[in-house]
C-alpha positions in Angstrom: 31.4 153.2 1.0 34.8 152.5 -0.3 36.5 155.7 2.3 34.7 153.5 4.7 36.1 150.3 3.4 40.1 151.6 3.7 39.4 152.5 7.4 38.0 148.9 8.4 41.1 147.6 6.1 43.6 149.4 7.7 42.3 148.9 11.3 42.1 145.3 10.7 45.7 145.7 9.6 46.6 146.8 13.0 45.5 144.8 14.8 47.1 141.7 13.1 50.6 143.6 13.7 49.9 144.1 17.0 51.6 141.5 19.2 49.2 138.9 21.0 48.8 138.9 24.5 50.8 136.3 26.4 48.6 134.0 29.0 49.5 135.6 32.6 52.5 134.2 33.6 51.8 131.6 36.6 52.9 132.8 40.3 56.1 131.8 41.8 53.3 129.6 44.1 51.8 127.8 41.1 55.6 127.6 39.8 56.7 125.6 42.8 53.5 123.2 43.1 54.3 122.0 39.8 57.7 121.5 40.5 57.0 119.0 43.9 54.1 117.7 41.9 57.0 116.5 39.1 58.9 114.9 42.2 55.6 113.5 43.7 55.1 111.9 40.2 58.7 110.3 40.7 57.4 108.4 44.4 54.5 107.7 42.0 56.0 105.2 39.9 58.0 103.7 42.3 54.8 103.7 44.4 52.9 102.0 41.7 55.2 99.1 41.8 54.7 98.9 45.3 51.2 98.6 45.1 51.5 95.8 42.6 53.6 93.7 44.8 51.2 94.7 47.9 48.1 93.2 46.8 49.7 90.0 44.7 51.2 89.3 48.7 47.2 89.8 50.1 45.8 87.6 47.4 48.2 84.5 48.2 47.3 85.1 52.0 43.8 85.2 51.7 44.1 82.1 49.2 46.0 80.7 51.9 43.9 81.2 54.6 41.0 79.8 52.6 42.7 77.0 51.9 43.7 76.3 55.1 40.4 76.3 56.6 38.9 74.3 54.0 41.0 71.6 54.7 39.9 72.0 58.9 36.8 71.5 57.5 36.9 68.7 55.5 39.2 66.9 58.2 36.5 67.0 60.6 33.8 65.6 58.1 36.5 63.1 57.3 36.9 62.3 61.1 33.0 62.1 61.6 32.5 59.5 58.2 35.4 57.4 59.1 33.6 56.9 62.6 30.7 56.1 61.3 32.2 53.6 59.0 33.8 51.9 62.0 30.6 51.8 64.3 29.3 50.2 60.8 31.5 47.2 60.5 31.8 46.5 64.5 28.7 45.6 64.0 28.6 43.8 61.4 31.8 42.0 63.1 29.7 41.1 66.3 27.0 39.4 65.0 27.1 35.8 63.0 27.8 35.0 59.7 23.9 34.5 58.9 23.2 37.6 60.5 21.7 39.4 57.5 20.3 36.0 55.9 18.9 35.2 59.1 17.2 38.8 59.5 15.4 37.7 55.9 14.7 34.6 56.7 12.9 35.3 59.9 10.1 36.6 57.5 6.8 36.1 58.6 5.2 36.7 54.9 6.5 37.8 51.4 6.0 41.1 52.0 7.3 40.9 55.6 10.6 39.3 53.6 10.2 42.7 50.8 10.1 44.7 53.3 13.4 43.8 55.3 15.1 44.2 51.6 14.3 47.2 51.7 15.4 48.1 55.1 19.0 46.1 54.3 19.6 47.7 51.4 18.8 51.6 52.6 21.5 50.4 55.4 24.1 48.5 52.3 23.4 52.5 50.4 23.9 54.4 53.3 26.6 52.4 53.7 28.0 53.1 49.9 27.3 56.8 50.1 29.1 57.1 53.8 32.2 54.9 51.9 31.4 57.4 48.6 31.9 60.5 50.8 34.9 59.5 52.8 36.8 59.1 49.6 35.6 62.0 48.0 36.7 64.2 51.2 40.3 61.9 51.5 40.8 63.3 47.5 39.7 66.6 48.2 42.2 66.7 50.8 45.0 65.2 48.8 44.4 68.5 46.3 44.1 71.2 49.2 47.4 70.0 50.6 49.5 70.3 47.2 47.5 73.9 45.9 48.4 75.0 50.0 52.2 73.9 49.3 52.0 76.0 45.9 50.3 78.4 47.5 52.8 79.1 50.5 55.5 79.3 47.6 54.0 82.1 46.1 53.9 84.0 48.8 57.2 83.5 49.5 57.9 84.9 46.3 55.9 87.5 46.8 56.9 88.7 49.8 60.7 89.0 48.3 59.1 90.8 45.7 56.9 92.8 48.0 60.6 94.0 50.0 62.7 94.6 47.1 59.6 97.1 46.1 59.3 98.8 49.2 62.6 98.9 50.0 63.1 101.1 46.5 59.9 103.4 47.3 61.5 104.5 50.6 65.2 104.5 49.5 63.5 107.1 46.9 61.3 109.1 49.5 64.9 109.2 51.3 66.9 110.5 48.3 64.8 112.8 47.4 64.4 114.4 50.9 66.2 117.6 50.6 65.2 118.3 47.7 60.9 117.6 48.3 61.7 120.2 51.8 63.8 122.8 49.6 60.8 123.2 47.3 58.2 123.4 50.3 60.4 126.1 52.1 60.0 128.0 49.2 56.7 127.3 48.7 55.5 129.0 52.2 57.8 131.8 51.1 56.4 132.6 48.4 52.9 132.3 49.5 54.0 134.3 52.0 55.3 137.3 49.8 51.9 136.9 47.9 49.9 137.2 50.3 51.6 140.4 51.9 51.4 141.2 48.2 47.4 141.2 48.5 47.9 143.2 52.0 49.4 145.8 50.0 47.2 145.7 47.3 43.8 146.1 49.5 45.5 148.6 51.9 46.6 150.7 48.3 43.5 150.4 47.5 41.5 152.1 50.6 40.4 149.2 52.0 41.5 147.1 55.1 43.4 143.9 54.7 42.3 140.8 55.6 44.5 139.7 58.7 47.5 137.8 57.8 47.1 134.3 59.2 49.8 134.2 62.0 52.6 132.0 61.5 53.6 130.7 65.0 53.8 127.5 66.0 56.0 125.7 63.2 53.4 127.0 60.3 55.1 124.9 57.7 53.3 123.7 54.4 50.7 126.0 52.6 47.0 125.0 51.8 46.7 123.8 48.1 43.2 124.8 46.0 40.9 123.5 47.9 41.8 125.5 50.9 43.4 122.4 52.4 46.6 121.7 53.6 48.7 118.3 52.2 48.6 116.1 55.9 52.7 115.1 54.8 55.4 117.9 54.9 58.2 116.0 52.9 58.1 113.3 50.5 55.2 110.7 50.2 53.2 108.6 48.2 49.9 107.4 47.8 46.8 105.7 45.9 43.2 105.3 46.0 43.1 102.3 48.8 39.3 103.2 49.3 37.5 100.3 50.4 40.0 98.2 49.4 40.8 94.6 51.5 42.7 94.2 54.4 44.1 91.0 56.3 43.1 89.0 53.6 39.4 90.5 53.0 38.5 90.4 57.3 38.0 94.2 56.8 38.0 97.4 55.0 40.5 100.3 54.5 38.4 103.6 55.6 41.2 105.8 54.7 44.2 106.9 52.7 48.0 105.8 53.4 50.9 108.0 52.7 53.8 106.2 52.4 57.0 109.1 53.8 60.3 108.0 56.2 60.1 107.8 59.7 60.2 111.2 61.2 58.3 113.0 58.5 56.6 116.3 59.8 53.1 115.7 59.6 51.3 119.2 59.7 47.1 120.3 60.1 44.8 120.0 57.6 42.9 123.0 58.3 43.0 125.0 61.4 41.3 123.6 64.7 41.6 121.8 67.5 43.3 118.4 68.1 43.5 115.8 70.6 46.6 112.9 70.9 45.5 109.5 72.0 47.1 106.0 71.5 45.5 102.4 70.1 46.3 99.0 70.1 46.0 99.0 65.9 45.6 103.1 64.9 49.1 103.5 67.4 50.1 107.4 68.8 47.0 109.0 66.8 45.4 112.6 66.5 42.2 113.7 66.2 42.0 116.9 64.7 38.5 118.9 65.0 38.8 121.6 62.3 36.8 124.6 62.8 34.3 124.1 59.7 33.1 120.9 61.4 35.4 118.1 59.7 37.4 115.4 61.4 40.5 114.1 60.4 42.6 111.3 61.9 46.3 111.2 61.9 47.2 107.4 62.8 50.5 105.0 63.4 52.7 108.1 64.1 56.0 107.9 65.5 55.8 111.1 67.8 52.8 114.1 68.4 53.8 117.6 68.3 50.4 118.9 69.5 48.8 116.5 72.1 45.8 118.9 72.8 44.3 122.8 72.0 44.8 125.0 68.7 47.0 124.3 66.3 46.8 126.3 63.0 46.3 124.9 59.2 50.3 124.1 58.3 51.3 123.7 61.5 52.9 120.2 62.5 51.4 118.4 64.6 53.5 115.0 64.4 55.5 113.2 62.1 54.8 110.1 60.5 56.1 106.5 62.3 55.0 102.9 62.3 52.9 102.8 65.5 49.9 99.9 66.3 49.9 97.7 63.6 51.7 99.5 60.9 54.9 98.0 60.1 58.6 99.1 60.7 59.3 98.4 57.1 56.8 100.6 55.8 55.8 103.3 58.1 53.0 105.6 56.7 50.2 107.9 58.0 47.1 106.4 58.1 44.9 109.6 57.0 40.7 109.7 57.2 38.4 112.5 56.6 35.4 113.0 58.7 33.2 115.5 57.3 29.9 114.9 59.2 29.7 111.2 60.9 30.9 108.9 59.0 34.4 108.4 56.7 34.6 109.7 53.2 37.5 109.0 50.4 40.3 110.9 51.1 42.3 110.3 48.1 40.5 113.7 45.7 40.9 115.9 48.4 44.3 114.8 48.6 44.8 115.3 44.7 42.9 118.5 44.9 45.1 119.7 48.3 48.6 119.2 45.4 46.1 121.1 42.9 45.7 117.8 40.9 
C-alpha cells in the first residue's frame, strides 16, 4: 500500500512539472478578422454619434409635421365657427330692436311663453358655445404657432449637428480605407491558403478533396462564420434600425443601412443569380437569388458590375452610392434579406458574417 502511494505521488509530481497545454493558436484568418473588427469598432464610435444626430433630426421633423397638421385643422374649424357667428350677428342686425321681445310677448299663454323662453335660451347657449370655441381655437393656434417656431429652430440646430456627425463619419471611413482594404486583401489570401492546406491534408489522407470554388469574377471577400459574406467590402458602419421610423413615421425601415463611401465595392453574400433594375425610391438595385432559395436586395447603388447571370459568394456586383431617395451626403447600401416571402432583420446576420 505504501509503495502504491509513493507511485501515485511521483506521477502527480511529474504531472505538475509538465507544461500545461497552450490554447490552440488563432489562425491567420481569425487574426485578420479580429483586426478588421477593431477597425470597425472605430467606425462604430463615430457612427453612434451619427445615429443620435439622425434620430434627433427625424424626431423634430415628425413634431413639425404634427404641429403643422394641427394648425391646418384648427384654421379650418376656426373659419367655420367664425362664419356661423357672422351669420348669427347678421340675423340679429336685420331684425328690429324688439325682435326678441316681440317673439316672447307673442306667446298665446304662459306655457307657450315658457317654451319660447327655452328656445331663445338654447339659441343664446349655442352662440355662447360658438364664441367659446372660437376663443379656444384662437388660443390653440397661437400656442401651436409659437411651438412651431421653436421646433423649426430645433430642427435647424439638429440639422447642423447631423451634418457635422455625418461628415465626421464619412471622413473616418475615407481615412481608414487603405488600412481596411489591406486587411481585406490579406484576409482573402489567408483564407485561400487555409483552403489549399485543407485540400492538401485531405489528399494526403487518401480522401478526394472537395473542389475549391473558382475565384474568377473578382471575388474580393470571404465568408464569415455563418457561411455568408458581408455585403460591403470596404470601411463601413451600420446599426440595428429594423422597424425604425422613416420620413417622420410615415414608413418603417425593412432592412439595414450600411454607411460607406461612394464607390466602395458591394459583393454577393452567397452564390446565386442576380438581376438589376432601377426604381424611383430604391435607385439602382440588385436582386440576388441565392442557391439556397434566399433573396438579397442591394439598393441605392452607385454602379452595377453584374446586371444578370451567375455570381459567386464574395464576387463584386456593384458599388455603394446614393441613387433613388438616398442623400448624396450620406451614401449607403440599403440591404435586405428575404429567407422566404418576407423580409427579416439583417442585423444579426451581418454581425455573424463578421464573427461578432
